[in-house]
Each structure stands twice: as structure tokens, then as C-alpha cells.
BADRENDREN-336870 format. One record per residue (C-alpha): z negated, x, y negated; residue in one letter. Coordinates in pm, whole numbers. Layout:
% residues N
+--------+--------+--------+---+
!      z !      x !      y ! r !
+--------+--------+--------+---+
!      Z !      X !      Y ! a !
...
+--------+--------+--------+---+
% end
This chain:
% residues 138
+--------+--------+--------+---+
!      z !      x !      y ! r !
+--------+--------+--------+---+
!   4042 !  -1150 !   -450 ! m !
!   3864 !  -1459 !   -316 ! r !
!   3801 !  -1278 !     15 ! h !
!   3646 !   -984 !   -176 ! f !
!   3410 !  -1213 !   -370 ! i !
!   3297 !  -1385 !    -49 ! i !
!   3224 !  -1045 !    112 ! q !
!   3022 !   -938 !   -192 ! c !
!   2820 !  -1259 !   -179 ! l !
!   2746 !  -1207 !    191 ! i !
!   2634 !   -846 !    133 ! v !
!   2418 !   -942 !   -167 ! c !
!   2258 !  -1228 !     26 ! t !
!   2169 !   -984 !    305 ! g !
!   2007 !   -742 !     62 ! f !
!   1808 !  -1013 !   -113 ! l !
!   1682 !  -1177 !    205 ! s !
!   1580 !   -841 !    355 ! g !
!   1388 !   -741 !     45 ! a !
!   1198 !  -1067 !     34 ! s !
!   1087 !  -1049 !    399 ! l !
!    802 !   -799 !    397 ! a !
!    662 !   -696 !    731 ! q !
!    304 !   -757 !    826 ! l !
!     72 !   -457 !    841 ! p !
!     11 !   -338 !   1199 ! p !
!   -238 !   -537 !   1404 ! s !
!   -552 !   -380 !   1549 ! k !
!   -772 !   -485 !   1839 ! t !
!  -1146 !   -464 !   1905 ! q !
!  -1237 !   -616 !   2242 ! g !
!  -1080 !   -965 !   2265 ! d !
!  -1026 !   -981 !   1888 ! t !
!   -695 !   -896 !   1722 ! t !
!   -678 !   -863 !   1344 ! f !
!   -469 !   -750 !   1050 ! i !
!   -599 !   -648 !    708 ! t !
!   -388 !   -603 !    397 ! g !
!   -217 !   -819 !    141 ! g !
!   -153 !   -549 !   -119 ! i !
!    146 !   -655 !   -326 ! g !
!    309 !   -995 !   -346 ! s !
!    553 !   -937 !    -57 ! d !
!    282 !   -833 !    189 ! e !
!     39 !  -1105 !     81 ! s !
!    313 !  -1369 !    105 ! s !
!    404 !  -1248 !    454 ! a !
!     39 !  -1263 !    565 ! m !
!    -18 !  -1611 !    423 ! v !
!    303 !  -1733 !    590 ! a !
!    192 !  -1584 !    924 ! a !
!   -157 !  -1737 !    899 ! a !
!    -46 !  -2051 !   1087 ! k !
!    -18 !  -1838 !   1401 ! k !
!   -369 !  -1690 !   1366 ! w !
!   -713 !  -1846 !   1426 ! s !
!   -851 !  -1745 !   1087 ! l !
!   -727 !  -1629 !    748 ! l !
!   -995 !  -1472 !    528 ! i !
!   -928 !  -1436 !    155 ! e !
!  -1156 !  -1207 !    -47 ! m !
!  -1193 !  -1206 !   -424 ! s !
!  -1436 !  -1126 !   -702 ! e !
!  -1494 !  -1363 !   -994 ! i !
!  -1410 !  -1180 !  -1316 ! d !
!  -1565 !  -1231 !  -1660 ! g !
!  -1333 !  -1521 !  -1740 ! s !
!  -1422 !  -1704 !  -1418 ! g !
!  -1099 !  -1629 !  -1234 ! r !
!  -1082 !  -1487 !   -884 ! g !
!   -933 !  -1138 !   -856 ! v !
!   -835 !  -1021 !   -509 ! w !
!  -1028 !   -720 !   -382 ! i !
!  -1004 !   -458 !   -108 ! a !
!  -1270 !   -248 !     62 ! g !
!  -1474 !   -538 !    197 ! v !
!  -1664 !   -463 !    518 ! t !
!  -1621 !   -751 !    763 ! i !
!  -1845 !   -800 !   1064 ! r !
!  -1795 !  -1095 !   1301 ! v !
!  -2074 !  -1205 !   1535 ! l !
!  -2031 !  -1443 !   1830 ! n !
!  -2272 !  -1725 !   1920 ! a !
!  -2492 !  -1472 !   2106 ! k !
!  -2520 !  -1270 !   1783 ! q !
!  -2312 !   -988 !   1937 ! q !
!  -2075 !   -804 !   1707 ! s !
!  -1715 !   -860 !   1818 ! i !
!  -1551 !   -696 !   1514 ! l !
!  -1646 !   -458 !   1238 ! e !
!  -1391 !   -314 !    996 ! t !
!  -1321 !   -233 !    632 ! v !
!  -1034 !   -438 !    490 ! c !
!   -734 !   -258 !    342 ! d !
!   -660 !   -549 !    112 ! g !
!   -773 !   -896 !      6 ! p !
!   -654 !  -1072 !    323 ! l !
!   -749 !  -1064 !    688 ! m !
!   -585 !  -1243 !    979 ! l !
!   -799 !  -1278 !   1291 ! l !
!   -745 !  -1407 !   1644 ! n !
!  -1054 !  -1446 !   1861 ! a !
!  -1138 !  -1670 !   2158 ! p !
!  -1243 !  -2025 !   2065 ! p !
!  -1610 !  -2052 !   1973 ! g !
!  -1868 !  -2036 !   1696 ! q !
!  -1887 !  -1720 !   1486 ! y !
!  -2076 !  -1580 !   1190 ! m !
!  -1864 !  -1383 !    941 ! v !
!  -2063 !  -1128 !    743 ! e !
!  -1877 !   -975 !    451 ! a !
!  -2018 !   -700 !    233 ! s !
!  -1874 !   -584 !    -98 ! y !
!  -2046 !   -347 !   -343 ! q !
!  -2382 !   -406 !   -176 ! g !
!  -2360 !   -787 !   -182 ! k !
!  -2355 !   -964 !    156 ! l !
!  -2199 !  -1305 !    216 ! l !
!  -2243 !  -1497 !    544 ! k !
!  -2029 !  -1787 !    659 ! r !
!  -2025 !  -1977 !    988 ! s !
!  -1688 !  -2071 !   1138 ! v !
!  -1584 !  -2255 !   1453 ! v !
!  -1253 !  -2141 !   1600 ! l !
!  -1065 !  -2396 !   1809 ! k !
!   -774 !  -2346 !   2047 ! e !
!   -443 !  -2389 !   1862 ! g !
!   -612 !  -2446 !   1525 ! d !
!   -580 !  -2232 !   1214 ! s !
!   -847 !  -2208 !    942 ! q !
!   -888 !  -2043 !    604 ! k !
!  -1212 !  -1891 !    475 ! l !
!  -1226 !  -1798 !    105 ! s !
!  -1500 !  -1554 !      6 ! l !
!  -1595 !  -1504 !   -361 ! f !
!  -1830 !  -1239 !   -500 ! w !
!  -1985 !  -1279 !   -843 ! r !
!  -2057 !   -968 !  -1053 ! p !
+--------+--------+--------+---+
% end
């Protein structure tokens, strides 16, 4: 009986750990820039936030609702420009999060949602990870 209970615990532990380890959405590449967009659902968003340490930049996108809280959004158009003002990435995000790896340097992130454009400057450094939080107000 004890052996049976131990086997059940091992099987249950395997099921629970597998369910809690969501996979990242597939990565995409434009030029020298690799990126992932997503974060729909708590498992996927948790997996992306956990993986952010291995990426140059994590971008979080949300809209401020009527009560002043941030609500995550999808459908944001992201454009990243290098120091020479050349576009190195342009995509529409599938969720509220974006992971990005680009060569070290200074970049301008332009993010457009429902006709409102936000611009933020970021400097990516070798081996460093950053987070950029973008908020749109209605």
C-alpha cells in the first residue's frame, strides 16, 4: 500500500509540474533582432517573465482603465529604430508582452495602440536585461 501511495504522488507531481511549465511562444527574427510576442494567459505570461532574464528587453503593454489600474493589452504595433534611425523591427504584438534580443546599442521604441503613439529611448548593453513598461491612457 505504501508503495502504491508513493507511485501516485510521483505521478501527480509530474502532472502538476508539467501543467505549470508553459512553453514560450515561438521566436521570430527580423535582421539581427530576435523577438517573441505573447503573454496571453497566466501560464504564458509567467513563462515569458521568467525567461526575460535571458533577453535584452522585456516590454510590457497596458492601458489604464477608468479606475486607474493597468489592464494588459494586445494588438500594439511595435517599431524599433537603431541610433541611425533605421527600422530594425516592426511587428504587431500577439499579447501584452514582448521579449527582444538585439545587438548592444541605443534604440528608440515606438509603440502604437488605437492611434496613440508612445516613444521611449532604451540602451541595450551586453549581458544586461531591461524592462520597459508602456501605459496608454484612454
